[in-house]
mmCIF file of the N, C-alpha and C atoms, coordinates in Angstrom:
data_MODEL
# 
_entry.id   MODEL 
# 
loop_
_atom_site.group_PDB 
_atom_site.id 
_atom_site.type_symbol 
_atom_site.label_atom_id 
_atom_site.label_alt_id 
_atom_site.label_comp_id 
_atom_site.label_asym_id 
_atom_site.label_entity_id 
_atom_site.label_seq_id 
_atom_site.pdbx_PDB_ins_code 
_atom_site.Cartn_x 
_atom_site.Cartn_y 
_atom_site.Cartn_z 
_atom_site.occupancy 
_atom_site.B_iso_or_equiv 
_atom_site.pdbx_formal_charge 
_atom_site.auth_seq_id 
_atom_site.auth_comp_id 
_atom_site.auth_asym_id 
_atom_site.auth_atom_id 
_atom_site.pdbx_PDB_model_num 
ATOM 1   N N  . UNK A 1 1  ? 77.533 137.233 142.102 1.00 0.00 ? 1  UNK A N  1 
ATOM 2   C CA . UNK A 1 1  ? 77.752 138.082 143.258 1.00 0.00 ? 1  UNK A CA 1 
ATOM 3   C C  . UNK A 1 1  ? 77.065 137.463 144.475 1.00 0.00 ? 1  UNK A C  1 
ATOM 4   N N  . UNK A 1 2  ? 77.621 137.733 145.623 1.00 0.00 ? 2  UNK A N  1 
ATOM 5   C CA . UNK A 1 2  ? 77.037 137.222 146.853 1.00 0.00 ? 2  UNK A CA 1 
ATOM 6   C C  . UNK A 1 2  ? 77.047 138.316 147.906 1.00 0.00 ? 2  UNK A C  1 
ATOM 7   N N  . UNK A 1 3  ? 76.278 138.085 148.946 1.00 0.00 ? 3  UNK A N  1 
ATOM 8   C CA . UNK A 1 3  ? 76.196 139.064 150.029 1.00 0.00 ? 3  UNK A CA 1 
ATOM 9   C C  . UNK A 1 3  ? 76.980 138.574 151.230 1.00 0.00 ? 3  UNK A C  1 
ATOM 10  N N  . UNK A 1 4  ? 77.707 139.486 151.841 1.00 0.00 ? 4  UNK A N  1 
ATOM 11  C CA . UNK A 1 4  ? 78.447 139.189 153.065 1.00 0.00 ? 4  UNK A CA 1 
ATOM 12  C C  . UNK A 1 4  ? 77.975 140.169 154.136 1.00 0.00 ? 4  UNK A C  1 
ATOM 13  N N  . UNK A 1 5  ? 77.669 139.648 155.310 1.00 0.00 ? 5  UNK A N  1 
ATOM 14  C CA . UNK A 1 5  ? 77.255 140.508 156.412 1.00 0.00 ? 5  UNK A CA 1 
ATOM 15  C C  . UNK A 1 5  ? 78.476 140.968 157.201 1.00 0.00 ? 5  UNK A C  1 
ATOM 16  N N  . UNK A 1 6  ? 78.458 142.221 157.625 1.00 0.00 ? 6  UNK A N  1 
ATOM 17  C CA . UNK A 1 6  ? 79.463 142.742 158.537 1.00 0.00 ? 6  UNK A CA 1 
ATOM 18  C C  . UNK A 1 6  ? 78.805 142.748 159.909 1.00 0.00 ? 6  UNK A C  1 
ATOM 19  N N  . UNK A 1 7  ? 79.380 142.000 160.844 1.00 0.00 ? 7  UNK A N  1 
ATOM 20  C CA . UNK A 1 7  ? 78.753 141.804 162.143 1.00 0.00 ? 7  UNK A CA 1 
ATOM 21  C C  . UNK A 1 7  ? 79.528 142.479 163.260 1.00 0.00 ? 7  UNK A C  1 
ATOM 22  N N  . UNK A 1 8  ? 78.800 142.810 164.317 1.00 0.00 ? 8  UNK A N  1 
ATOM 23  C CA . UNK A 1 8  ? 79.427 143.390 165.506 1.00 0.00 ? 8  UNK A CA 1 
ATOM 24  C C  . UNK A 1 8  ? 80.253 142.307 166.197 1.00 0.00 ? 8  UNK A C  1 
ATOM 25  N N  . UNK A 1 9  ? 81.528 142.580 166.475 1.00 0.00 ? 9  UNK A N  1 
ATOM 26  C CA . UNK A 1 9  ? 82.350 141.574 167.149 1.00 0.00 ? 9  UNK A CA 1 
ATOM 27  C C  . UNK A 1 9  ? 82.066 141.466 168.646 1.00 0.00 ? 9  UNK A C  1 
ATOM 28  N N  . UNK A 1 10 ? 81.458 142.509 169.204 1.00 0.00 ? 10 UNK A N  1 
ATOM 29  C CA . UNK A 1 10 ? 81.131 142.536 170.630 1.00 0.00 ? 10 UNK A CA 1 
ATOM 30  C C  . UNK A 1 10 ? 80.028 143.561 170.852 1.00 0.00 ? 10 UNK A C  1 
ATOM 31  N N  . UNK A 1 11 ? 79.377 143.552 172.020 1.00 0.00 ? 11 UNK A N  1 
ATOM 32  C CA . UNK A 1 11 ? 78.299 144.509 172.278 1.00 0.00 ? 11 UNK A CA 1 
ATOM 33  C C  . UNK A 1 11 ? 78.837 145.920 172.484 1.00 0.00 ? 11 UNK A C  1 
ATOM 34  N N  . UNK A 1 12 ? 78.018 146.902 172.123 1.00 0.00 ? 12 UNK A N  1 
ATOM 35  C CA . UNK A 1 12 ? 78.387 148.305 172.306 1.00 0.00 ? 12 UNK A CA 1 
ATOM 36  C C  . UNK A 1 12 ? 77.412 149.202 171.569 1.00 0.00 ? 12 UNK A C  1 
ATOM 37  N N  . UNK A 1 13 ? 77.829 150.428 171.324 1.00 0.00 ? 13 UNK A N  1 
ATOM 38  C CA . UNK A 1 13 ? 77.018 151.385 170.573 1.00 0.00 ? 13 UNK A CA 1 
ATOM 39  C C  . UNK A 1 13 ? 77.690 151.599 169.224 1.00 0.00 ? 13 UNK A C  1 
ATOM 40  N N  . UNK A 1 14 ? 76.916 151.443 168.151 1.00 0.00 ? 14 UNK A N  1 
ATOM 41  C CA . UNK A 1 14 ? 77.438 151.593 166.791 1.00 0.00 ? 14 UNK A CA 1 
ATOM 42  C C  . UNK A 1 14 ? 77.279 153.035 166.320 1.00 0.00 ? 14 UNK A C  1 
ATOM 43  N N  . UNK A 1 15 ? 78.343 153.567 165.730 1.00 0.00 ? 15 UNK A N  1 
ATOM 44  C CA . UNK A 1 15 ? 78.328 154.920 165.161 1.00 0.00 ? 15 UNK A CA 1 
ATOM 45  C C  . UNK A 1 15 ? 78.771 154.849 163.703 1.00 0.00 ? 15 UNK A C  1 
ATOM 46  N N  . UNK A 1 16 ? 78.061 155.524 162.830 1.00 0.00 ? 16 UNK A N  1 
ATOM 47  C CA . UNK A 1 16 ? 78.398 155.557 161.405 1.00 0.00 ? 16 UNK A CA 1 
ATOM 48  C C  . UNK A 1 16 ? 79.394 156.658 161.062 1.00 0.00 ? 16 UNK A C  1 
ATOM 49  N N  . UNK A 1 17 ? 79.649 157.580 161.985 1.00 0.00 ? 17 UNK A N  1 
ATOM 50  C CA . UNK A 1 17 ? 80.543 158.713 161.701 1.00 0.00 ? 17 UNK A CA 1 
ATOM 51  C C  . UNK A 1 17 ? 81.549 158.870 162.835 1.00 0.00 ? 17 UNK A C  1 
ATOM 52  N N  . UNK A 1 18 ? 82.717 159.477 162.529 1.00 0.00 ? 18 UNK A N  1 
ATOM 53  C CA . UNK A 1 18 ? 83.740 159.615 163.561 1.00 0.00 ? 18 UNK A CA 1 
ATOM 54  C C  . UNK A 1 18 ? 83.389 160.617 164.657 1.00 0.00 ? 18 UNK A C  1 
ATOM 55  N N  . UNK A 1 19 ? 82.512 161.580 164.351 1.00 0.00 ? 19 UNK A N  1 
ATOM 56  C CA . UNK A 1 19 ? 82.065 162.588 165.321 1.00 0.00 ? 19 UNK A CA 1 
ATOM 57  C C  . UNK A 1 19 ? 80.730 163.126 164.833 1.00 0.00 ? 19 UNK A C  1 
ATOM 58  N N  . UNK A 1 20 ? 79.906 163.672 165.726 1.00 0.00 ? 20 UNK A N  1 
ATOM 59  C CA . UNK A 1 20 ? 78.579 164.148 165.321 1.00 0.00 ? 20 UNK A CA 1 
ATOM 60  C C  . UNK A 1 20 ? 78.595 165.174 164.182 1.00 0.00 ? 20 UNK A C  1 
ATOM 61  N N  . UNK A 1 21 ? 79.651 165.970 164.085 1.00 0.00 ? 21 UNK A N  1 
ATOM 62  C CA . UNK A 1 21 ? 79.701 167.003 163.044 1.00 0.00 ? 21 UNK A CA 1 
ATOM 63  C C  . UNK A 1 21 ? 80.475 166.552 161.802 1.00 0.00 ? 21 UNK A C  1 
ATOM 64  N N  . UNK A 1 22 ? 80.788 165.262 161.706 1.00 0.00 ? 22 UNK A N  1 
ATOM 65  C CA . UNK A 1 22 ? 81.541 164.719 160.576 1.00 0.00 ? 22 UNK A CA 1 
ATOM 66  C C  . UNK A 1 22 ? 80.636 163.866 159.691 1.00 0.00 ? 22 UNK A C  1 
ATOM 67  N N  . UNK A 1 23 ? 80.993 163.733 158.402 1.00 0.00 ? 23 UNK A N  1 
ATOM 68  C CA . UNK A 1 23 ? 80.204 162.856 157.526 1.00 0.00 ? 23 UNK A CA 1 
ATOM 69  C C  . UNK A 1 23 ? 80.409 161.384 157.887 1.00 0.00 ? 23 UNK A C  1 
ATOM 70  N N  . UNK A 1 24 ? 79.511 160.550 157.414 1.00 0.00 ? 24 UNK A N  1 
ATOM 71  C CA . UNK A 1 24 ? 79.608 159.109 157.656 1.00 0.00 ? 24 UNK A CA 1 
ATOM 72  C C  . UNK A 1 24 ? 80.876 158.551 157.007 1.00 0.00 ? 24 UNK A C  1 
ATOM 73  N N  . UNK A 1 25 ? 81.408 157.486 157.596 1.00 0.00 ? 25 UNK A N  1 
ATOM 74  C CA . UNK A 1 25 ? 82.587 156.830 157.027 1.00 0.00 ? 25 UNK A CA 1 
ATOM 75  C C  . UNK A 1 25 ? 82.297 156.374 155.595 1.00 0.00 ? 25 UNK A C  1 
ATOM 76  N N  . UNK A 1 26 ? 81.166 155.695 155.396 1.00 0.00 ? 26 UNK A N  1 
ATOM 77  C CA . UNK A 1 26 ? 80.741 155.229 154.078 1.00 0.00 ? 26 UNK A CA 1 
ATOM 78  C C  . UNK A 1 26 ? 79.228 155.349 153.981 1.00 0.00 ? 26 UNK A C  1 
ATOM 79  N N  . UNK A 1 27 ? 78.742 155.377 152.751 1.00 0.00 ? 27 UNK A N  1 
ATOM 80  C CA . UNK A 1 27 ? 77.304 155.435 152.488 1.00 0.00 ? 27 UNK A CA 1 
ATOM 81  C C  . UNK A 1 27 ? 76.897 154.208 151.675 1.00 0.00 ? 27 UNK A C  1 
ATOM 82  N N  . UNK A 1 28 ? 75.644 153.773 151.785 1.00 0.00 ? 28 UNK A N  1 
ATOM 83  C CA . UNK A 1 28 ? 75.175 152.676 150.942 1.00 0.00 ? 28 UNK A CA 1 
ATOM 84  C C  . UNK A 1 28 ? 75.407 153.012 149.466 1.00 0.00 ? 28 UNK A C  1 
ATOM 85  N N  . UNK A 1 29 ? 75.847 151.991 148.729 1.00 0.00 ? 29 UNK A N  1 
ATOM 86  C CA . UNK A 1 29 ? 76.160 152.165 147.317 1.00 0.00 ? 29 UNK A CA 1 
ATOM 87  C C  . UNK A 1 29 ? 77.629 152.455 147.067 1.00 0.00 ? 29 UNK A C  1 
ATOM 88  N N  . UNK A 1 30 ? 78.374 152.705 148.110 1.00 0.00 ? 30 UNK A N  1 
ATOM 89  C CA . UNK A 1 30 ? 79.790 153.031 147.987 1.00 0.00 ? 30 UNK A CA 1 
ATOM 90  C C  . UNK A 1 30 ? 80.641 151.758 147.938 1.00 0.00 ? 30 UNK A C  1 
ATOM 91  N N  . UNK A 1 31 ? 81.647 151.753 147.062 1.00 0.00 ? 31 UNK A N  1 
ATOM 92  C CA . UNK A 1 31 ? 82.590 150.641 146.982 1.00 0.00 ? 31 UNK A CA 1 
ATOM 93  C C  . UNK A 1 31 ? 83.564 150.723 148.155 1.00 0.00 ? 31 UNK A C  1 
ATOM 94  N N  . UNK A 1 32 ? 83.909 149.562 148.705 1.00 0.00 ? 32 UNK A N  1 
ATOM 95  C CA . UNK A 1 32 ? 84.864 149.494 149.808 1.00 0.00 ? 32 UNK A CA 1 
ATOM 96  C C  . UNK A 1 32 ? 85.913 148.440 149.494 1.00 0.00 ? 32 UNK A C  1 
ATOM 97  N N  . UNK A 1 33 ? 87.067 148.589 150.103 1.00 0.00 ? 33 UNK A N  1 
ATOM 98  C CA . UNK A 1 33 ? 88.161 147.626 150.009 1.00 0.00 ? 33 UNK A CA 1 
ATOM 99  C C  . UNK A 1 33 ? 88.324 146.969 151.375 1.00 0.00 ? 33 UNK A C  1 
ATOM 100 N N  . UNK A 1 34 ? 89.021 145.833 151.430 1.00 0.00 ? 34 UNK A N  1 
ATOM 101 C CA . UNK A 1 34 ? 89.286 145.244 152.739 1.00 0.00 ? 34 UNK A CA 1 
ATOM 102 C C  . UNK A 1 34 ? 90.004 146.246 153.641 1.00 0.00 ? 34 UNK A C  1 
ATOM 103 N N  . UNK A 1 35 ? 89.542 146.361 154.857 1.00 0.00 ? 35 UNK A N  1 
ATOM 104 C CA . UNK A 1 35 ? 90.138 147.303 155.798 1.00 0.00 ? 35 UNK A CA 1 
ATOM 105 C C  . UNK A 1 35 ? 89.485 148.670 155.823 1.00 0.00 ? 35 UNK A C  1 
ATOM 106 N N  . UNK A 1 36 ? 88.523 148.923 154.922 1.00 0.00 ? 36 UNK A N  1 
ATOM 107 C CA . UNK A 1 36 ? 87.807 150.197 154.937 1.00 0.00 ? 36 UNK A CA 1 
ATOM 108 C C  . UNK A 1 36 ? 86.972 150.300 156.211 1.00 0.00 ? 36 UNK A C  1 
ATOM 109 N N  . UNK A 1 37 ? 87.124 151.371 156.944 1.00 0.00 ? 37 UNK A N  1 
ATOM 110 C CA . UNK A 1 37 ? 86.341 151.586 158.167 1.00 0.00 ? 37 UNK A CA 1 
ATOM 111 C C  . UNK A 1 37 ? 84.921 151.949 157.765 1.00 0.00 ? 37 UNK A C  1 
ATOM 112 N N  . UNK A 1 38 ? 83.950 151.190 158.285 1.00 0.00 ? 38 UNK A N  1 
ATOM 113 C CA . UNK A 1 38 ? 82.543 151.502 157.993 1.00 0.00 ? 38 UNK A CA 1 
ATOM 114 C C  . UNK A 1 38 ? 81.831 152.113 159.195 1.00 0.00 ? 38 UNK A C  1 
ATOM 115 N N  . UNK A 1 39 ? 82.455 152.044 160.367 1.00 0.00 ? 39 UNK A N  1 
ATOM 116 C CA . UNK A 1 39 ? 81.847 152.616 161.556 1.00 0.00 ? 39 UNK A CA 1 
ATOM 117 C C  . UNK A 1 39 ? 82.701 152.349 162.784 1.00 0.00 ? 39 UNK A C  1 
ATOM 118 N N  . UNK A 1 40 ? 82.169 152.766 163.918 1.00 0.00 ? 40 UNK A N  1 
ATOM 119 C CA . UNK A 1 40 ? 82.836 152.573 165.206 1.00 0.00 ? 40 UNK A CA 1 
ATOM 120 C C  . UNK A 1 40 ? 81.890 151.868 166.159 1.00 0.00 ? 40 UNK A C  1 
ATOM 121 N N  . UNK A 1 41 ? 82.451 151.099 167.061 1.00 0.00 ? 41 UNK A N  1 
ATOM 122 C CA . UNK A 1 41 ? 81.678 150.534 168.165 1.00 0.00 ? 41 UNK A CA 1 
ATOM 123 C C  . UNK A 1 41 ? 82.305 151.054 169.447 1.00 0.00 ? 41 UNK A C  1 
ATOM 124 N N  . UNK A 1 42 ? 81.472 151.676 170.270 1.00 0.00 ? 42 UNK A N  1 
ATOM 125 C CA . UNK A 1 42 ? 81.932 152.225 171.547 1.00 0.00 ? 42 UNK A CA 1 
ATOM 126 C C  . UNK A 1 42 ? 81.614 151.249 172.667 1.00 0.00 ? 42 UNK A C  1 
ATOM 127 N N  . UNK A 1 43 ? 82.634 150.983 173.475 1.00 0.00 ? 43 UNK A N  1 
ATOM 128 C CA . UNK A 1 43 ? 82.477 150.146 174.655 1.00 0.00 ? 43 UNK A CA 1 
ATOM 129 C C  . UNK A 1 43 ? 83.172 150.868 175.799 1.00 0.00 ? 43 UNK A C  1 
ATOM 130 N N  . UNK A 1 44 ? 82.402 151.308 176.778 1.00 0.00 ? 44 UNK A N  1 
ATOM 131 C CA . UNK A 1 44 ? 82.940 151.974 177.962 1.00 0.00 ? 44 UNK A CA 1 
ATOM 132 C C  . UNK A 1 44 ? 83.888 153.124 177.597 1.00 0.00 ? 44 UNK A C  1 
ATOM 133 N N  . UNK A 1 45 ? 83.425 153.986 176.700 1.00 0.00 ? 45 UNK A N  1 
ATOM 134 C CA . UNK A 1 45 ? 84.163 155.186 176.260 1.00 0.00 ? 45 UNK A CA 1 
ATOM 135 C C  . UNK A 1 45 ? 85.428 154.877 175.458 1.00 0.00 ? 45 UNK A C  1 
ATOM 136 N N  . UNK A 1 46 ? 85.569 153.643 175.000 1.00 0.00 ? 46 UNK A N  1 
ATOM 137 C CA . UNK A 1 46 ? 86.644 153.291 174.081 1.00 0.00 ? 46 UNK A CA 1 
ATOM 138 C C  . UNK A 1 46 ? 86.006 152.989 172.733 1.00 0.00 ? 46 UNK A C  1 
ATOM 139 N N  . UNK A 1 47 ? 86.660 153.414 171.655 1.00 0.00 ? 47 UNK A N  1 
ATOM 140 C CA . UNK A 1 47 ? 86.108 153.270 170.314 1.00 0.00 ? 47 UNK A CA 1 
ATOM 141 C C  . UNK A 1 47 ? 86.949 152.297 169.499 1.00 0.00 ? 47 UNK A C  1 
ATOM 142 N N  . UNK A 1 48 ? 86.266 151.373 168.841 1.00 0.00 ? 48 UNK A N  1 
ATOM 143 C CA . UNK A 1 48 ? 86.909 150.361 168.028 1.00 0.00 ? 48 UNK A CA 1 
ATOM 144 C C  . UNK A 1 48 ? 86.384 150.467 166.606 1.00 0.00 ? 48 UNK A C  1 
ATOM 145 N N  . UNK A 1 49 ? 87.291 150.453 165.631 1.00 0.00 ? 49 UNK A N  1 
ATOM 146 C CA . UNK A 1 49 ? 86.891 150.555 164.238 1.00 0.00 ? 49 UNK A CA 1 
ATOM 147 C C  . UNK A 1 49 ? 86.277 149.243 163.770 1.00 0.00 ? 49 UNK A C  1 
ATOM 148 N N  . UNK A 1 50 ? 85.175 149.352 163.030 1.00 0.00 ? 50 UNK A N  1 
ATOM 149 C CA . UNK A 1 50 ? 84.544 148.208 162.390 1.00 0.00 ? 50 UNK A CA 1 
ATOM 150 C C  . UNK A 1 50 ? 84.891 148.310 160.912 1.00 0.00 ? 50 UNK A C  1 
ATOM 151 N N  . UNK A 1 51 ? 85.559 147.281 160.373 1.00 0.00 ? 51 UNK A N  1 
ATOM 152 C CA . UNK A 1 51 ? 86.099 147.353 159.020 1.00 0.00 ? 51 UNK A CA 1 
ATOM 153 C C  . UNK A 1 51 ? 85.490 146.294 158.117 1.00 0.00 ? 51 UNK A C  1 
ATOM 154 N N  . UNK A 1 52 ? 85.445 146.629 156.819 1.00 0.00 ? 52 UNK A N  1 
ATOM 155 C CA . UNK A 1 52 ? 85.046 145.650 155.809 1.00 0.00 ? 52 UNK A CA 1 
ATOM 156 C C  . UNK A 1 52 ? 86.157 144.612 155.705 1.00 0.00 ? 52 UNK A C  1 
ATOM 157 N N  . UNK A 1 53 ? 85.768 143.351 155.554 1.00 0.00 ? 53 UNK A N  1 
ATOM 158 C CA . UNK A 1 53 ? 86.765 142.289 155.441 1.00 0.00 ? 53 UNK A CA 1 
ATOM 159 C C  . UNK A 1 53 ? 86.999 141.863 154.003 1.00 0.00 ? 53 UNK A C  1 
ATOM 160 N N  . UNK A 1 54 ? 86.200 142.392 153.077 1.00 0.00 ? 54 UNK A N  1 
ATOM 161 C CA . UNK A 1 54 ? 86.328 142.034 151.666 1.00 0.00 ? 54 UNK A CA 1 
ATOM 162 C C  . UNK A 1 54 ? 86.039 143.257 150.808 1.00 0.00 ? 54 UNK A C  1 
ATOM 163 N N  . UNK A 1 55 ? 86.463 143.187 149.552 1.00 0.00 ? 55 UNK A N  1 
ATOM 164 C CA . UNK A 1 55 ? 86.144 144.247 148.594 1.00 0.00 ? 55 UNK A CA 1 
ATOM 165 C C  . UNK A 1 55 ? 84.716 144.040 148.091 1.00 0.00 ? 55 UNK A C  1 
ATOM 166 N N  . UNK A 1 56 ? 83.994 145.115 147.917 1.00 0.00 ? 56 UNK A N  1 
ATOM 167 C CA . UNK A 1 56 ? 82.637 145.016 147.414 1.00 0.00 ? 56 UNK A CA 1 
ATOM 168 C C  . UNK A 1 56 ? 81.925 146.348 147.497 1.00 0.00 ? 56 UNK A C  1 
ATOM 169 N N  . UNK A 1 57 ? 80.607 146.291 147.437 1.00 0.00 ? 57 UNK A N  1 
ATOM 170 C CA . UNK A 1 57 ? 79.767 147.479 147.527 1.00 0.00 ? 57 UNK A CA 1 
ATOM 171 C C  . UNK A 1 57 ? 78.898 147.377 148.772 1.00 0.00 ? 57 UNK A C  1 
ATOM 172 N N  . UNK A 1 58 ? 78.953 148.390 149.610 1.00 0.00 ? 58 UNK A N  1 
ATOM 173 C CA . UNK A 1 58 ? 78.098 148.427 150.800 1.00 0.00 ? 58 UNK A CA 1 
ATOM 174 C C  . UNK A 1 58 ? 76.672 148.648 150.320 1.00 0.00 ? 58 UNK A C  1 
ATOM 175 N N  . UNK A 1 59 ? 75.801 147.678 150.533 1.00 0.00 ? 59 UNK A N  1 
ATOM 176 C CA . UNK A 1 59 ? 74.442 147.791 150.017 1.00 0.00 ? 59 UNK A CA 1 
ATOM 177 C C  . UNK A 1 59 ? 73.459 148.398 151.012 1.00 0.00 ? 59 UNK A C  1 
ATOM 178 N N  . UNK A 1 60 ? 73.680 148.149 152.312 1.00 0.00 ? 60 UNK A N  1 
ATOM 179 C CA . UNK A 1 60 ? 72.733 148.675 153.304 1.00 0.00 ? 60 UNK A CA 1 
ATOM 180 C C  . UNK A 1 60 ? 73.316 148.564 154.706 1.00 0.00 ? 60 UNK A C  1 
ATOM 181 N N  . UNK A 1 61 ? 72.862 149.461 155.551 1.00 0.00 ? 61 UNK A N  1 
ATOM 182 C CA . UNK A 1 61 ? 73.137 149.348 156.986 1.00 0.00 ? 61 UNK A CA 1 
ATOM 183 C C  . UNK A 1 61 ? 71.938 148.677 157.627 1.00 0.00 ? 61 UNK A C  1 
ATOM 184 N N  . UNK A 1 62 ? 72.189 147.708 158.489 1.00 0.00 ? 62 UNK A N  1 
ATOM 185 C CA . UNK A 1 62 ? 71.121 147.008 159.220 1.00 0.00 ? 62 UNK A CA 1 
ATOM 186 C C  . UNK A 1 62 ? 70.970 147.572 160.631 1.00 0.00 ? 62 UNK A C  1 
ATOM 187 N N  . UNK A 1 63 ? 71.983 148.294 161.087 1.00 0.00 ? 63 UNK A N  1 
ATOM 188 C CA . UNK A 1 63 ? 71.938 148.936 162.402 1.00 0.00 ? 63 UNK A CA 1 
ATOM 189 C C  . UNK A 1 63 ? 71.974 150.448 162.190 1.00 0.00 ? 63 UNK A C  1 
ATOM 190 N N  . UNK A 1 64 ? 71.157 151.147 162.915 1.00 0.00 ? 64 UNK A N  1 
ATOM 191 C CA . UNK A 1 64 ? 71.123 152.600 162.807 1.00 0.00 ? 64 UNK A CA 1 
ATOM 192 C C  . UNK A 1 64 ? 72.275 153.263 163.541 1.00 0.00 ? 64 UNK A C  1 
ATOM 193 N N  . UNK A 1 65 ? 72.530 154.500 163.177 1.00 0.00 ? 65 UNK A N  1 
ATOM 194 C CA . UNK A 1 65 ? 73.560 155.280 163.847 1.00 0.00 ? 65 UNK A CA 1 
ATOM 195 C C  . UNK A 1 65 ? 73.181 155.454 165.318 1.00 0.00 ? 65 UNK A C  1 
ATOM 196 N N  . UNK A 1 66 ? 74.151 155.281 166.197 1.00 0.00 ? 66 UNK A N  1 
ATOM 197 C CA . UNK A 1 66 ? 73.973 155.414 167.641 1.00 0.00 ? 66 UNK A CA 1 
ATOM 198 C C  . UNK A 1 66 ? 73.031 154.352 168.208 1.00 0.00 ? 66 UNK A C  1 
ATOM 199 N N  . UNK A 1 67 ? 73.074 153.165 167.613 1.00 0.00 ? 67 UNK A N  1 
ATOM 200 C CA . UNK A 1 67 ? 72.238 152.051 168.036 1.00 0.00 ? 67 UNK A CA 1 
ATOM 201 C C  . UNK A 1 67 ? 73.036 151.096 168.915 1.00 0.00 ? 67 UNK A C  1 
ATOM 202 N N  . UNK A 1 68 ? 72.424 150.597 169.972 1.00 0.00 ? 68 UNK A N  1 
ATOM 203 C CA . UNK A 1 68 ? 73.050 149.563 170.803 1.00 0.00 ? 68 UNK A CA 1 
ATOM 204 C C  . UNK A 1 68 ? 72.996 148.252 170.026 1.00 0.00 ? 68 UNK A C  1 
ATOM 205 N N  . UNK A 1 69 ? 74.155 147.601 169.908 1.00 0.00 ? 69 UNK A N  1 
ATOM 206 C CA . UNK A 1 69 ? 74.239 146.326 169.203 1.00 0.00 ? 69 UNK A CA 1 
ATOM 207 C C  . UNK A 1 69 ? 74.802 145.265 170.130 1.00 0.00 ? 69 UNK A C  1 
ATOM 208 N N  . UNK A 1 70 ? 74.481 144.027 169.818 1.00 0.00 ? 70 UNK A N  1 
ATOM 209 C CA . UNK A 1 70 ? 74.995 142.878 170.560 1.00 0.00 ? 70 UNK A CA 1 
ATOM 210 C C  . UNK A 1 70 ? 76.015 142.160 169.687 1.00 0.00 ? 70 UNK A C  1 
ATOM 211 N N  . UNK A 1 71 ? 76.876 141.381 170.296 1.00 0.00 ? 71 UNK A N  1 
ATOM 212 C CA . UNK A 1 71 ? 77.850 140.592 169.541 1.00 0.00 ? 71 UNK A CA 1 
ATOM 213 C C  . UNK A 1 71 ? 77.112 139.711 168.533 1.00 0.00 ? 71 UNK A C  1 
ATOM 214 N N  . UNK A 1 72 ? 77.555 139.743 167.281 1.00 0.00 ? 72 UNK A N  1 
ATOM 215 C CA . UNK A 1 72 ? 76.944 138.936 166.232 1.00 0.00 ? 72 UNK A CA 1 
ATOM 216 C C  . UNK A 1 72 ? 75.832 139.631 165.466 1.00 0.00 ? 72 UNK A C  1 
ATOM 217 N N  . UNK A 1 73 ? 75.363 140.783 165.942 1.00 0.00 ? 73 UNK A N  1 
ATOM 218 C CA . UNK A 1 73 ? 74.344 141.519 165.195 1.00 0.00 ? 73 UNK A CA 1 
ATOM 219 C C  . UNK A 1 73 ? 74.905 141.959 163.849 1.00 0.00 ? 73 UNK A C  1 
ATOM 220 N N  . UNK A 1 74 ? 74.077 141.885 162.808 1.00 0.00 ? 74 UNK A N  1 
ATOM 221 C CA . UNK A 1 74 ? 74.490 142.356 161.499 1.00 0.00 ? 74 UNK A CA 1 
ATOM 222 C C  . UNK A 1 74 ? 74.420 143.874 161.477 1.00 0.00 ? 74 UNK A C  1 
ATOM 223 N N  . UNK A 1 75 ? 75.551 144.503 161.173 1.00 0.00 ? 75 UNK A N  1 
ATOM 224 C CA . UNK A 1 75 ? 75.646 145.955 161.115 1.00 0.00 ? 75 UNK A CA 1 
ATOM 225 C C  . UNK A 1 75 ? 75.374 146.453 159.707 1.00 0.00 ? 75 UNK A C  1 
ATOM 226 N N  . UNK A 1 76 ? 75.944 145.767 158.708 1.00 0.00 ? 76 UNK A N  1 
ATOM 227 C CA . UNK A 1 76 ? 75.811 146.203 157.321 1.00 0.00 ? 76 UNK A CA 1 
ATOM 228 C C  . UNK A 1 76 ? 75.885 145.002 156.391 1.00 0.00 ? 76 UNK A C  1 
ATOM 229 N N  . UNK A 1 77 ? 75.411 145.210 155.159 1.00 0.00 ? 77 UNK A N  1 
ATOM 230 C CA . UNK A 1 77 ? 75.467 144.176 154.132 1.00 0.00 ? 77 UNK A CA 1 
ATOM 231 C C  . UNK A 1 77 ? 76.412 144.640 153.031 1.00 0.00 ? 77 UNK A C  1 
ATOM 232 N N  . UNK A 1 78 ? 77.233 143.723 152.556 1.00 0.00 ? 78 UNK A N  1 
ATOM 233 C CA . UNK A 1 78 ? 78.226 144.010 151.544 1.00 0.00 ? 78 UNK A CA 1 
ATOM 234 C C  . UNK A 1 78 ? 78.023 143.050 150.379 1.00 0.00 ? 78 UNK A C  1 
ATOM 235 N N  . UNK A 1 79 ? 77.912 143.585 149.165 1.00 0.00 ? 79 UNK A N  1 
ATOM 236 C CA . UNK A 1 79 ? 77.828 142.740 147.977 1.00 0.00 ? 79 UNK A CA 1 
ATOM 237 C C  . UNK A 1 79 ? 79.246 142.518 147.465 1.00 0.00 ? 79 UNK A C  1 
ATOM 238 N N  . UNK A 1 80 ? 79.640 141.264 147.377 1.00 0.00 ? 80 UNK A N  1 
ATOM 239 C CA . UNK A 1 80 ? 81.007 140.929 146.960 1.00 0.00 ? 80 UNK A CA 1 
ATOM 240 C C  . UNK A 1 80 ? 80.966 140.041 145.718 1.00 0.00 ? 80 UNK A C  1 
ATOM 241 N N  . UNK A 1 81 ? 82.112 139.991 145.042 1.00 0.00 ? 81 UNK A N  1 
ATOM 242 C CA . UNK A 1 81 ? 82.232 139.074 143.904 1.00 0.00 ? 81 UNK A CA 1 
ATOM 243 C C  . UNK A 1 81 ? 82.079 139.695 142.632 1.00 0.00 ? 81 UNK A C  1 
# 
């Protein structure tokens, strides 16, 4: 097994849930498939889905909910293989 980082494609604010009163898209320990939405990045009031690119298990979030991130920052870790 190996670890794959899910990185921010551009700067913005990272959100783990679709709305404040909604549950998180995924939780650590949860299996994901390619294309699974793990969070949103907001840029100037526009929201972009951040998706897993491989099948695996989400092991940890490296960025907190509602955290400002820069392009290339690691958002989450995925165990694949």
